[in-house]
TIRO-2110 file (N, C-alpha, C; in Angstrom, 1 decimal):
// TIRO-2110
7.4, -46.0, -24.9, N, 1, A
6.9, -45.5, -23.7, CA, 1, A
5.5, -46.2, -23.4, C, 1, A
5.4, -46.8, -22.2, N, 2, A
4.2, -47.6, -21.9, CA, 2, A
3.2, -46.6, -21.3, C, 2, A
2.0, -47.1, -21.0, N, 3, A
0.9, -46.3, -20.5, CA, 3, A
1.2, -45.7, -19.2, C, 3, A
1.9, -46.4, -18.4, N, 4, A
2.3, -45.9, -17.0, CA, 4, A
3.2, -44.7, -17.1, C, 4, A
4.2, -44.8, -18.0, N, 5, A
5.1, -43.7, -18.2, CA, 5, A
4.4, -42.5, -18.8, C, 5, A
3.4, -42.7, -19.8, N, 6, A
2.7, -41.7, -20.4, CA, 6, A
1.8, -41.0, -19.3, C, 6, A
1.2, -41.7, -18.4, N, 7, A
0.4, -41.2, -17.4, CA, 7, A
1.2, -40.3, -16.5, C, 7, A
2.4, -40.8, -16.1, N, 8, A
3.3, -40.0, -15.3, CA, 8, A
3.7, -38.7, -15.9, C, 8, A
4.1, -38.7, -17.2, N, 9, A
4.4, -37.5, -17.9, CA, 9, A
3.3, -36.5, -17.9, C, 9, A
2.1, -37.0, -18.2, N, 10, A
0.9, -36.2, -18.2, CA, 10, A
0.6, -35.5, -16.9, C, 10, A
0.8, -36.3, -15.8, N, 11, A
0.5, -35.8, -14.5, CA, 11, A
1.6, -34.7, -14.1, C, 11, A
2.8, -34.9, -14.5, N, 12, A
3.9, -34.0, -14.3, CA, 12, A
3.6, -32.7, -15.0, C, 12, A
3.2, -32.8, -16.3, N, 13, A
2.9, -31.7, -17.1, CA, 13, A
1.7, -30.9, -16.5, C, 13, A
0.7, -31.6, -16.1, N, 14, A
-0.5, -30.9, -15.5, CA, 14, A
-0.1, -30.2, -14.2, C, 14, A
0.7, -30.9, -13.4, N, 15, A
1.1, -30.3, -12.1, CA, 15, A
2.0, -29.0, -12.4, C, 15, A
2.8, -29.1, -13.4, N, 16, A
3.6, -27.9, -13.7, CA, 16, A
2.8, -26.7, -14.2, C, 16, A
1.8, -27.0, -15.0, N, 17, A
0.9, -26.0, -15.5, CA, 17, A
0.1, -25.3, -14.3, C, 17, A
-0.4, -26.2, -13.4, N, 18, A
-1.1, -25.7, -12.2, CA, 18, A
-0.2, -24.8, -11.4, C, 18, A
1.1, -25.2, -11.2, N, 19, A
2.0, -24.5, -10.4, CA, 19, A
2.3, -23.1, -11.1, C, 19, A
2.5, -23.1, -12.4, N, 20, A
2.7, -21.9, -13.1, CA, 20, A
1.6, -20.9, -13.0, C, 20, A
0.4, -21.4, -13.1, N, 21, A
-0.8, -20.6, -13.0, CA, 21, A
-0.9, -20.0, -11.6, C, 21, A
-0.7, -20.8, -10.6, N, 22, A
-0.7, -20.4, -9.2, CA, 22, A
0.4, -19.3, -9.0, C, 22, A
1.6, -19.5, -9.5, N, 23, A
2.6, -18.6, -9.3, CA, 23, A
2.3, -17.2, -9.9, C, 23, A
1.7, -17.2, -11.1, N, 24, A
1.4, -16.0, -11.8, CA, 24, A
0.2, -15.3, -11.0, C, 24, A
-0.7, -16.1, -10.5, N, 25, A
-1.8, -15.5, -9.8, CA, 25, A
-1.4, -14.9, -8.5, C, 25, A
-0.5, -15.6, -7.8, N, 26, A
0.1, -15.0, -6.5, CA, 26, A
0.9, -13.8, -6.8, C, 26, A
1.7, -13.8, -7.9, N, 27, A
2.5, -12.7, -8.3, CA, 27, A
1.6, -11.5, -8.6, C, 27, A
0.5, -11.7, -9.3, N, 28, A
-0.4, -10.6, -9.6, CA, 28, A
-1.0, -10.0, -8.4, C, 28, A
-1.4, -10.9, -7.4, N, 29, A
-2.0, -10.4, -6.2, CA, 29, A
-0.9, -9.6, -5.4, C, 29, A
0.3, -10.1, -5.3, N, 30, A
1.3, -9.4, -4.5, CA, 30, A
1.7, -8.1, -5.2, C, 30, A
1.6, -8.0, -6.6, N, 31, A
1.9, -6.8, -7.3, CA, 31, A
0.8, -5.7, -7.0, C, 31, A
-0.4, -6.2, -6.9, N, 32, A
-1.5, -5.3, -6.6, CA, 32, A
-1.3, -4.7, -5.2, C, 32, A
-0.9, -5.6, -4.2, N, 33, A
-0.7, -5.1, -2.9, CA, 33, A
0.4, -4.1, -2.8, C, 33, A
1.5, -4.4, -3.6, N, 34, A
2.6, -3.5, -3.6, CA, 34, A
2.3, -2.1, -4.2, C, 34, A
1.4, -2.2, -5.2, N, 35, A
1.0, -0.9, -5.8, CA, 35, A
0.2, -0.1, -4.8, C, 35, A
-0.7, -0.7, -4.0, N, 36, A
-1.5, 0.0, -3.0, CA, 36, A
-0.6, 0.5, -1.9, C, 36, A
0.4, -0.2, -1.5, N, 37, A
1.4, 0.2, -0.5, CA, 37, A
2.2, 1.4, -0.9, C, 37, A
2.4, 1.6, -2.2, N, 38, A
3.1, 2.8, -2.7, CA, 38, A
2.4, 4.1, -2.3, C, 38, A
1.0, 4.0, -2.1, N, 39, A
0.2, 5.2, -1.8, CA, 39, A
0.1, 5.3, -0.3, C, 39, A
0.4, 4.3, 0.5, N, 40, A
0.3, 4.4, 1.9, CA, 40, A
1.7, 4.8, 2.5, C, 40, A
2.2, 5.9, 2.0, N, 41, A
3.5, 6.4, 2.5, CA, 41, A
3.3, 7.4, 3.6, C, 41, A
4.3, 7.6, 4.3, N, 42, A
4.2, 8.6, 5.4, CA, 42, A
5.5, 9.3, 5.6, C, 42, A
5.4, 10.6, 6.0, N, 43, A
6.6, 11.4, 6.3, CA, 43, A
7.2, 10.9, 7.6, C, 43, A
8.5, 11.1, 7.7, N, 44, A
9.2, 10.8, 8.9, CA, 44, A
10.0, 12.0, 9.4, C, 44, A
10.1, 12.2, 10.7, N, 45, A
10.6, 13.4, 11.3, CA, 45, A
12.1, 13.7, 11.0, C, 45, A
12.9, 12.6, 10.7, N, 46, A
14.3, 12.8, 10.4, CA, 46, A
14.7, 12.9, 9.0, C, 46, A
13.7, 13.1, 8.1, N, 47, A
13.9, 13.3, 6.7, CA, 47, A
13.1, 14.5, 6.2, C, 47, A
13.6, 15.1, 5.1, N, 48, A
12.8, 16.2, 4.5, CA, 48, A
11.4, 15.8, 4.1, C, 48, A
10.5, 16.7, 4.1, N, 49, A
9.1, 16.3, 3.9, CA, 49, A
8.8, 15.8, 2.5, C, 49, A
9.7, 16.0, 1.6, N, 50, A
9.4, 15.4, 0.2, CA, 50, A
9.9, 14.0, 0.1, C, 50, A
10.5, 13.4, 1.2, N, 51, A
10.9, 12.0, 1.3, CA, 51, A
9.9, 11.3, 2.1, C, 51, A
9.3, 10.2, 1.6, N, 52, A
8.3, 9.5, 2.3, CA, 52, A
8.7, 8.0, 2.5, C, 52, A
8.2, 7.5, 3.6, N, 53, A
8.5, 6.0, 3.9, CA, 53, A
7.3, 5.2, 3.4, C, 53, A
7.6, 4.2, 2.6, N, 54, A
6.6, 3.2, 2.2, CA, 54, A
7.3, 1.8, 2.3, C, 54, A
6.5, 0.8, 2.4, N, 55, A
7.0, -0.6, 2.4, CA, 55, A
6.5, -1.4, 1.2, C, 55, A
6.5, -0.7, 0.1, N, 56, A
6.0, -1.4, -1.1, CA, 56, A
6.9, -2.5, -1.6, C, 56, A
8.1, -2.6, -1.1, N, 57, A
9.0, -3.7, -1.4, CA, 57, A
8.7, -5.0, -0.7, C, 57, A
7.8, -4.9, 0.4, N, 58, A
7.5, -6.0, 1.2, CA, 58, A
6.9, -7.2, 0.4, C, 58, A
5.8, -6.9, -0.4, N, 59, A
5.2, -8.0, -1.2, CA, 59, A
6.3, -8.6, -2.2, C, 59, A
7.1, -7.8, -2.7, N, 60, A
8.2, -8.3, -3.7, CA, 60, A
9.1, -9.2, -3.0, C, 60, A
9.5, -8.9, -1.7, N, 61, A
10.4, -9.7, -1.0, CA, 61, A
9.7, -11.1, -0.6, C, 61, A
8.4, -11.0, -0.3, N, 62, A
7.7, -12.2, 0.0, CA, 62, A
7.6, -13.1, -1.3, C, 62, A
7.4, -12.5, -2.4, N, 63, A
7.4, -13.2, -3.7, CA, 63, A
8.8, -13.9, -4.0, C, 63, A
9.8, -13.1, -3.7, N, 64, A
11.2, -13.6, -3.9, CA, 64, A
11.5, -14.8, -3.1, C, 64, A
11.0, -14.8, -1.9, N, 65, A
11.2, -16.0, -1.0, CA, 65, A
10.3, -17.1, -1.3, C, 65, A
9.0, -16.9, -1.6, N, 66, A
8.1, -17.9, -1.8, CA, 66, A
8.2, -18.6, -3.2, C, 66, A
8.4, -17.8, -4.2, N, 67, A
8.3, -18.3, -5.6, CA, 67, A
9.6, -18.3, -6.3, C, 67, A
10.6, -17.4, -5.8, N, 68, A
11.9, -17.3, -6.5, CA, 68, A
12.2, -15.8, -6.8, C, 68, A
13.4, -15.5, -6.9, N, 69, A
13.8, -14.1, -7.1, CA, 69, A
13.3, -13.5, -8.3, C, 69, A
13.1, -14.3, -9.4, N, 70, A
12.5, -13.7, -10.6, CA, 70, A
11.1, -13.1, -10.4, C, 70, A
10.3, -13.8, -9.6, N, 71, A
9.0, -13.3, -9.3, CA, 71, A
9.0, -12.1, -8.4, C, 71, A
10.0, -12.0, -7.6, N, 72, A
10.2, -10.7, -6.8, CA, 72, A
10.5, -9.6, -7.7, C, 72, A
11.3, -9.8, -8.7, N, 73, A
11.6, -8.7, -9.7, CA, 73, A
10.3, -8.4, -10.5, C, 73, A
9.5, -9.4, -10.9, N, 74, A
8.3, -9.1, -11.6, CA, 74, A
7.4, -8.3, -10.8, C, 74, A
7.2, -8.5, -9.5, N, 75, A
6.4, -7.7, -8.6, CA, 75, A
6.9, -6.2, -8.6, C, 75, A
8.2, -6.0, -8.5, N, 76, A
8.7, -4.7, -8.6, CA, 76, A
8.4, -4.0, -9.9, C, 76, A
8.5, -4.8, -11.0, N, 77, A
8.2, -4.2, -12.3, CA, 77, A
6.8, -3.9, -12.5, C, 77, A
5.9, -4.8, -12.2, N, 78, A
4.5, -4.6, -12.4, CA, 78, A
3.9, -3.4, -11.6, C, 78, A
4.3, -3.3, -10.3, N, 79, A
3.8, -2.2, -9.5, CA, 79, A
4.2, -0.8, -10.0, C, 79, A
5.4, -0.8, -10.6, N, 80, A
5.9, 0.5, -11.1, CA, 80, A
5.3, 0.8, -12.5, C, 80, A
5.1, -0.2, -13.3, N, 81, A
4.4, 0.0, -14.6, CA, 81, A
3.0, 0.5, -14.4, C, 81, A
2.3, 0.0, -13.4, N, 82, A
1.0, 0.6, -13.1, CA, 82, A
1.1, 2.0, -12.5, C, 82, A
2.0, 2.2, -11.7, N, 83, A
2.2, 3.6, -11.1, CA, 83, A
2.6, 4.6, -12.1, C, 83, A
3.3, 4.1, -13.2, N, 84, A
3.7, 4.9, -14.3, CA, 84, A
2.6, 5.7, -14.9, C, 84, A
1.4, 5.1, -14.9, N, 85, A
0.2, 5.8, -15.5, CA, 85, A
-0.2, 7.1, -14.8, C, 85, A
0.3, 7.2, -13.6, N, 86, A
0.0, 8.5, -12.8, CA, 86, A
1.3, 9.1, -12.3, C, 86, A
2.4, 8.9, -13.0, N, 87, A
3.7, 9.4, -12.6, CA, 87, A
3.7, 10.9, -12.7, C, 87, A
4.4, 11.5, -11.7, N, 88, A
4.6, 13.0, -11.7, CA, 88, A
6.1, 13.3, -12.0, C, 88, A
6.9, 12.3, -12.3, N, 89, A
8.3, 12.5, -12.6, CA, 89, A
8.7, 12.0, -14.0, C, 89, A
7.7, 11.8, -14.8, N, 90, A
8.0, 11.4, -16.2, CA, 90, A
8.6, 10.0, -16.2, C, 90, A
8.4, 9.2, -15.2, N, 91, A
8.9, 7.8, -15.1, CA, 91, A
10.2, 7.7, -14.4, C, 91, A
10.8, 8.8, -14.1, N, 92, A
12.1, 8.7, -13.4, CA, 92, A
12.0, 8.1, -12.0, C, 92, A
11.0, 8.5, -11.3, N, 93, A
10.7, 8.0, -9.9, CA, 93, A
10.4, 6.5, -10.0, C, 93, A
9.6, 6.1, -10.9, N, 94, A
9.3, 4.7, -11.1, CA, 94, A
10.6, 3.8, -11.5, C, 94, A
11.4, 4.4, -12.3, N, 95, A
12.6, 3.7, -12.7, CA, 95, A
13.5, 3.5, -11.5, C, 95, A
13.7, 4.6, -10.7, N, 96, A
14.5, 4.5, -9.5, CA, 96, A
13.9, 3.5, -8.5, C, 96, A
12.6, 3.5, -8.3, N, 97, A
12.0, 2.6, -7.4, CA, 97, A
12.2, 1.1, -7.9, C, 97, A
12.1, 0.9, -9.2, N, 98, A
12.3, -0.4, -9.7, CA, 98, A
13.7, -0.9, -9.5, C, 98, A
14.7, -0.1, -9.8, N, 99, A
16.1, -0.4, -9.6, CA, 99, A
16.4, -0.8, -8.2, C, 99, A
15.9, 0.1, -7.3, N, 100, A
16.2, -0.1, -5.9, CA, 100, A
15.5, -1.4, -5.4, C, 100, A
14.3, -1.6, -5.8, N, 101, A
13.5, -2.8, -5.4, CA, 101, A
14.2, -4.1, -5.9, C, 101, A
14.7, -4.1, -7.1, N, 102, A
15.5, -5.2, -7.6, CA, 102, A
16.7, -5.4, -6.8, C, 102, A
17.4, -4.3, -6.5, N, 103, A
18.6, -4.4, -5.7, CA, 103, A
18.4, -5.0, -4.3, C, 103, A
17.2, -4.9, -3.9, N, 104, A
16.8, -5.5, -2.6, CA, 104, A
16.3, -7.0, -2.7, C, 104, A
15.4, -7.2, -3.5, N, 105, A
14.8, -8.6, -3.5, CA, 105, A
15.6, -9.6, -4.3, C, 105, A
16.4, -9.2, -5.3, N, 106, A
17.1, -10.2, -6.0, CA, 106, A
18.2, -10.9, -5.2, C, 106, A
19.1, -10.1, -4.6, N, 107, A
20.1, -10.8, -3.7, CA, 107, A
19.5, -11.6, -2.5, C, 107, A
18.4, -11.0, -2.0, N, 108, A
17.7, -11.6, -0.9, CA, 108, A
17.2, -13.0, -1.3, C, 108, A
16.5, -13.0, -2.4, N, 109, A
15.9, -14.3, -2.9, CA, 109, A
17.0, -15.3, -3.3, C, 109, A
18.1, -14.8, -4.0, N, 110, A
19.1, -15.7, -4.4, CA, 110, A
19.8, -16.4, -3.2, C, 110, A
20.0, -15.6, -2.1, N, 111, A
20.7, -16.2, -0.9, CA, 111, A
19.7, -17.2, -0.3, C, 111, A
18.4, -16.8, -0.2, N, 112, A
17.5, -17.7, 0.5, CA, 112, A
17.3, -19.0, -0.2, C, 112, A
17.2, -19.0, -1.6, N, 113, A
17.0, -20.2, -2.4, CA, 113, A
18.2, -21.0, -2.5, C, 113, A
19.4, -20.5, -2.2, N, 114, A
20.6, -21.3, -2.2, CA, 114, A
20.6, -22.3, -1.1, C, 114, A
20.0, -21.9, 0.1, N, 115, A
19.8, -22.8, 1.2, CA, 115, A
18.6, -22.3, 2.0, C, 115, A
17.5, -22.9, 1.8, N, 116, A
16.3, -22.4, 2.4, CA, 116, A
16.3, -22.7, 3.9, C, 116, A
16.4, -21.6, 4.7, N, 117, A
16.3, -21.7, 6.1, CA, 117, A
16.0, -20.3, 6.7, C, 117, A
15.6, -20.2, 7.9, N, 118, A
15.3, -18.9, 8.5, CA, 118, A
16.5, -18.1, 8.6, C, 118, A
17.7, -18.7, 8.8, N, 119, A
18.9, -18.0, 8.9, CA, 119, A
19.3, -17.4, 7.6, C, 119, A
19.2, -18.2, 6.5, N, 120, A
19.5, -17.6, 5.2, CA, 120, A
18.5, -16.5, 4.8, C, 120, A
17.3, -16.7, 5.2, N, 121, A
16.3, -15.6, 4.9, CA, 121, A
16.7, -14.3, 5.6, C, 121, A
17.1, -14.4, 6.8, N, 122, A
17.5, -13.2, 7.6, CA, 122, A
18.8, -12.6, 6.9, C, 122, A
19.8, -13.5, 6.6, N, 123, A
21.0, -13.0, 6.0, CA, 123, A
20.7, -12.4, 4.6, C, 123, A
19.8, -13.0, 3.8, N, 124, A
19.5, -12.5, 2.5, CA, 124, A
18.8, -11.2, 2.6, C, 124, A
17.8, -11.0, 3.5, N, 125, A
17.1, -9.8, 3.6, CA, 125, A
18.0, -8.7, 4.1, C, 125, A
19.0, -9.0, 5.0, N, 126, A
19.9, -8.0, 5.4, CA, 126, A
20.9, -7.5, 4.3, C, 126, A
21.4, -8.5, 3.5, N, 127, A
22.2, -8.2, 2.4, CA, 127, A
21.5, -7.4, 1.4, C, 127, A
20.2, -7.8, 1.1, N, 128, A
19.4, -7.0, 0.1, CA, 128, A
19.2, -5.6, 0.5, C, 128, A
18.9, -5.4, 1.8, N, 129, A
18.7, -4.0, 2.3, CA, 129, A
20.0, -3.2, 2.2, C, 129, A
21.1, -3.9, 2.4, N, 130, A
22.4, -3.2, 2.3, CA, 130, A
22.7, -2.8, 0.9, C, 130, A
22.5, -3.7, 0.0, N, 131, A
22.7, -3.5, -1.4, CA, 131, A
21.8, -2.3, -1.9, C, 131, A
20.6, -2.4, -1.5, N, 132, A
19.6, -1.3, -1.9, CA, 132, A
20.1, 0.0, -1.4, C, 132, A
20.6, 0.1, -0.2, N, 133, A
21.1, 1.3, 0.4, CA, 133, A
22.3, 1.9, -0.4, C, 133, A
23.2, 1.0, -0.8, N, 134, A
24.4, 1.4, -1.5, CA, 134, A
24.0, 1.9, -2.9, C, 134, A
23.1, 1.2, -3.6, N, 135, A
22.6, 1.6, -4.9, CA, 135, A
21.9, 2.9, -4.9, C, 135, A
21.2, 3.2, -3.7, N, 136, A
20.4, 4.4, -3.7, CA, 136, A
21.2, 5.7, -3.8, C, 136, A
22.5, 5.6, -3.5, N, 137, A
23.4, 6.8, -3.6, CA, 137, A
23.5, 7.2, -5.0, C, 137, A
24.1, 6.4, -5.9, N, 138, A
24.1, 6.9, -7.3, CA, 138, A
22.8, 7.1, -8.0, C, 138, A
21.8, 6.2, -7.6, N, 139, A
20.5, 6.4, -8.2, CA, 139, A
19.9, 7.7, -7.9, C, 139, A
20.0, 8.2, -6.6, N, 140, A
19.4, 9.5, -6.3, CA, 140, A
20.3, 10.6, -6.8, C, 140, A
21.6, 10.4, -6.8, N, 141, A
22.5, 11.5, -7.2, CA, 141, A
22.4, 11.8, -8.7, C, 141, A
22.3, 10.8, -9.5, N, 142, A
22.3, 10.9, -11.0, CA, 142, A
21.0, 10.8, -11.7, C, 142, A
20.0, 10.3, -11.0, N, 143, A
18.7, 10.1, -11.6, CA, 143, A
17.6, 10.9, -11.0, C, 143, A
17.3, 10.7, -9.7, N, 144, A
16.2, 11.3, -9.0, CA, 144, A
16.3, 12.7, -8.7, C, 144, A
17.4, 13.1, -8.1, N, 145, A
17.6, 14.5, -7.7, CA, 145, A
17.7, 15.5, -8.8, C, 145, A
18.3, 15.2, -9.9, N, 146, A
18.2, 16.1, -11.1, CA, 146, A
16.8, 16.4, -11.5, C, 146, A
15.9, 15.5, -11.3, N, 147, A
14.4, 15.8, -11.5, CA, 147, A
13.9, 16.8, -10.5, C, 147, A
14.3, 16.5, -9.2, N, 148, A
13.9, 17.4, -8.1, CA, 148, A
14.3, 18.9, -8.4, C, 148, A
15.4, 19.1, -9.0, N, 149, A
15.9, 20.4, -9.3, CA, 149, A
15.0, 21.2, -10.2, C, 149, A
14.2, 20.5, -10.9, N, 150, A
13.2, 21.2, -11.8, CA, 150, A
12.1, 21.9, -10.9, C, 150, A
11.9, 21.4, -9.7, N, 151, A
10.8, 21.9, -8.9, CA, 151, A
11.4, 22.7, -7.6, C, 151, A
12.6, 22.4, -7.3, N, 152, A
13.2, 23.0, -6.1, CA, 152, A
14.7, 23.2, -6.3, C, 152, A
15.2, 24.4, -6.2, N, 153, A
16.6, 24.6, -6.4, CA, 153, A
17.5, 23.8, -5.5, C, 153, A
18.7, 23.4, -6.0, N, 154, A
19.6, 22.6, -5.3, CA, 154, A
19.9, 23.1, -3.9, C, 154, A
20.2, 24.5, -3.8, N, 155, A
20.6, 25.1, -2.5, CA, 155, A
19.4, 25.0, -1.5, C, 155, A
18.2, 25.0, -2.0, N, 156, A
17.0, 24.9, -1.1, CA, 156, A
17.0, 23.5, -0.5, C, 156, A
17.2, 22.5, -1.4, N, 157, A
17.2, 21.1, -0.9, CA, 157, A
18.3, 20.9, 0.1, C, 157, A
19.5, 21.4, -0.2, N, 158, A
20.6, 21.2, 0.8, CA, 158, A
20.3, 21.9, 2.1, C, 158, A
19.7, 23.1, 2.0, N, 159, A
19.3, 23.8, 3.3, CA, 159, A
18.3, 23.0, 4.1, C, 159, A
17.4, 22.4, 3.4, N, 160, A
16.3, 21.6, 4.1, CA, 160, A
17.0, 20.4, 4.9, C, 160, A
18.0, 19.8, 4.3, N, 161, A
18.7, 18.8, 5.0, CA, 161, A
19.5, 19.4, 6.2, C, 161, A
20.1, 20.5, 5.9, N, 162, A
21.0, 21.2, 6.9, CA, 162, A
20.2, 21.5, 8.2, C, 162, A
18.9, 21.9, 8.0, N, 163, A
18.1, 22.2, 9.2, CA, 163, A
17.8, 21.0, 10.0, C, 163, A
17.9, 19.8, 9.4, N, 164, A
17.6, 18.6, 10.2, CA, 164, A
18.8, 18.2, 11.0, C, 164, A
20.0, 18.6, 10.6, N, 165, A
21.2, 18.2, 11.3, CA, 165, A
22.1, 19.5, 11.4, C, 165, A
21.7, 20.5, 12.2, N, 166, A
22.5, 21.7, 12.2, CA, 166, A
23.9, 21.6, 12.8, C, 166, A
24.2, 20.6, 13.5, N, 167, A
25.5, 20.4, 14.1, CA, 167, A
26.6, 20.0, 13.1, C, 167, A
26.1, 19.5, 12.0, N, 168, A
27.0, 19.0, 11.0, CA, 168, A
26.9, 19.8, 9.7, C, 168, A
28.0, 20.2, 9.1, N, 169, A
28.0, 21.0, 7.9, CA, 169, A
27.6, 20.2, 6.7, C, 169, A
26.5, 20.5, 6.2, N, 170, A
26.0, 19.8, 5.0, CA, 170, A
25.8, 20.7, 3.9, C, 170, A
26.8, 20.7, 2.9, N, 171, A
26.8, 21.7, 1.9, CA, 171, A
26.8, 21.2, 0.5, C, 171, A
26.6, 19.9, 0.3, N, 172, A
26.6, 19.2, -1.0, CA, 172, A
25.4, 18.2, -1.0, C, 172, A
24.9, 17.9, -2.2, N, 173, A
23.9, 16.9, -2.3, CA, 173, A
24.5, 15.5, -1.9, C, 173, A
25.8, 15.3, -2.2, N, 174, A
26.4, 14.0, -1.9, CA, 174, A
26.4, 13.8, -0.4, C, 174, A
26.6, 14.8, 0.4, N, 175, A
26.5, 14.7, 1.9, CA, 175, A
25.1, 14.5, 2.3, C, 175, A
24.2, 15.1, 1.7, N, 176, A
22.7, 14.9, 2.0, CA, 176, A
22.4, 13.5, 1.8, C, 176, A
22.8, 12.9, 0.7, N, 177, A
22.4, 11.5, 0.4, CA, 177, A
23.2, 10.5, 1.4, C, 177, A
24.4, 10.8, 1.6, N, 178, A
25.2, 9.9, 2.5, CA, 178, A
24.8, 9.9, 3.9, C, 178, A
24.4, 11.1, 4.4, N, 179, A
24.0, 11.2, 5.9, CA, 179, A
22.6, 10.9, 6.1, C, 179, A
21.7, 11.0, 5.1, N, 180, A
20.3, 10.8, 5.3, CA, 180, A
19.7, 9.7, 4.5, C, 180, A
19.8, 9.8, 3.1, N, 181, A
19.1, 8.9, 2.2, CA, 181, A
19.6, 7.5, 2.3, C, 181, A
20.9, 7.3, 2.3, N, 182, A
21.5, 6.0, 2.4, CA, 182, A
21.0, 5.2, 3.7, C, 182, A
21.2, 5.8, 4.9, N, 183, A
20.7, 5.1, 6.1, CA, 183, A
19.2, 5.0, 6.1, C, 183, A
18.5, 5.9, 5.5, N, 184, A
17.0, 5.8, 5.5, CA, 184, A
16.6, 4.7, 4.6, C, 184, A
17.3, 4.5, 3.5, N, 185, A
16.9, 3.4, 2.5, CA, 185, A
17.3, 2.1, 3.2, C, 185, A
18.4, 2.0, 3.9, N, 186, A
18.7, 0.8, 4.6, CA, 186, A
17.7, 0.4, 5.7, C, 186, A
17.2, 1.5, 6.4, N, 187, A
16.2, 1.3, 7.4, CA, 187, A
14.9, 0.8, 6.8, C, 187, A
14.5, 1.4, 5.7, N, 188, A
13.3, 1.0, 4.9, CA, 188, A
13.4, -0.5, 4.5, C, 188, A
14.6, -0.9, 4.1, N, 189, A
14.7, -2.3, 3.7, CA, 189, A
14.6, -3.2, 4.9, C, 189, A
15.2, -2.8, 6.0, N, 190, A
15.1, -3.6, 7.3, CA, 190, A
13.7, -3.7, 7.8, C, 190, A
12.9, -2.7, 7.6, N, 191, A
11.5, -2.8, 8.1, CA, 191, A
10.8, -3.9, 7.3, C, 191, A
10.9, -3.8, 5.9, N, 192, A
10.3, -4.8, 5.1, CA, 192, A
10.9, -6.2, 5.4, C, 192, A
12.2, -6.3, 5.7, N, 193, A
12.8, -7.6, 6.0, CA, 193, A
12.2, -8.2, 7.3, C, 193, A
12.1, -7.3, 8.4, N, 194, A
11.6, -7.8, 9.7, CA, 194, A
10.2, -8.3, 9.6, C, 194, A
9.4, -7.5, 8.9, N, 195, A
7.9, -7.9, 8.7, CA, 195, A
7.9, -9.2, 7.9, C, 195, A
8.6, -9.4, 6.9, N, 196, A
8.6, -10.6, 6.1, CA, 196, A
9.0, -11.8, 6.9, C, 196, A
10.1, -11.7, 7.7, N, 197, A
10.6, -12.8, 8.5, CA, 197, A
9.5, -13.3, 9.4, C, 197, A
8.7, -12.4, 10.0, N, 198, A
7.7, -12.7, 10.9, CA, 198, A
6.4, -13.3, 10.3, C, 198, A
6.1, -12.9, 9.1, N, 199, A
4.8, -13.3, 8.5, CA, 199, A
5.0, -14.4, 7.4, C, 199, A
6.3, -14.6, 7.0, N, 200, A
6.4, -15.5, 5.8, CA, 200, A
6.0, -16.9, 6.1, C, 200, A
6.5, -17.5, 7.2, N, 201, A
6.2, -18.9, 7.4, CA, 201, A
4.7, -19.2, 7.6, C, 201, A
3.9, -18.3, 8.3, N, 202, A
2.5, -18.5, 8.4, CA, 202, A
1.7, -18.5, 7.1, C, 202, A
2.2, -17.6, 6.1, N, 203, A
1.5, -17.5, 4.9, CA, 203, A
2.1, -18.3, 3.7, C, 203, A
3.2, -18.9, 4.0, N, 204, A
3.9, -19.7, 3.0, CA, 204, A
3.1, -20.8, 2.3, C, 204, A
2.3, -21.6, 3.2, N, 205, A
1.5, -22.6, 2.5, CA, 205, A
0.4, -22.1, 1.6, C, 205, A
-0.1, -20.9, 2.0, N, 206, A
-1.1, -20.3, 1.1, CA, 206, A
-0.5, -19.8, -0.2, C, 206, A
0.7, -19.3, -0.2, N, 207, A
1.3, -18.7, -1.4, CA, 207, A
1.8, -19.9, -2.3, C, 207, A
2.2, -20.9, -1.7, N, 208, A
2.8, -22.1, -2.5, CA, 208, A
1.7, -23.2, -2.8, C, 208, A
0.6, -23.0, -2.2, N, 209, A
-0.5, -24.0, -2.4, CA, 209, A
-0.3, -25.3, -1.7, C, 209, A
0.5, -25.3, -0.6, N, 210, A
0.7, -26.5, 0.2, CA, 210, A
-0.4, -26.6, 1.3, C, 210, A
-0.7, -27.8, 1.7, N, 211, A
-1.6, -28.0, 2.8, CA, 211, A
-0.9, -27.8, 4.1, C, 211, A
END
């Protein structure tokens, strides 16, 4: 290997190290923003008051698009690990949030990186929101709501949903989740998707370190 080749290898190695450091720095920043967004939740009139809307998956989706789906998953993991320190559900809420977040950002990132374009970003975000909504049904049914039952009886929870939609008979938790939580989760994903589509291109150079 001559001096020119050695210089090229050294430059490539240095560039790779700089890229890795930048990626981890951006991931840490987006994880911190996601953690803060978890606290900026709000009640919505068409859901029970114990269900809140937050857009903490937004930074994870941005990471998935800008850096790759693995980084989106890392943002989901880090924000929930930090939130675990103040968990009120023994980690069950954080586990569910992580699973749903991964169900959202992983397929979205994979689709976008298969062919990077605005169209694939839109398709990826839509598919991710749909997958997250579907996964939310078993996640809530078997993981989250059994924890809720320790604080609120099942019949009280069902009655809370029934009051929101009196014209339809809602007499099981499965119906509560199907009529309310699944569409709500899909809407939540779409909100993060729409915001990401609008802001991603302007902030992409900053995230990737391009001029």
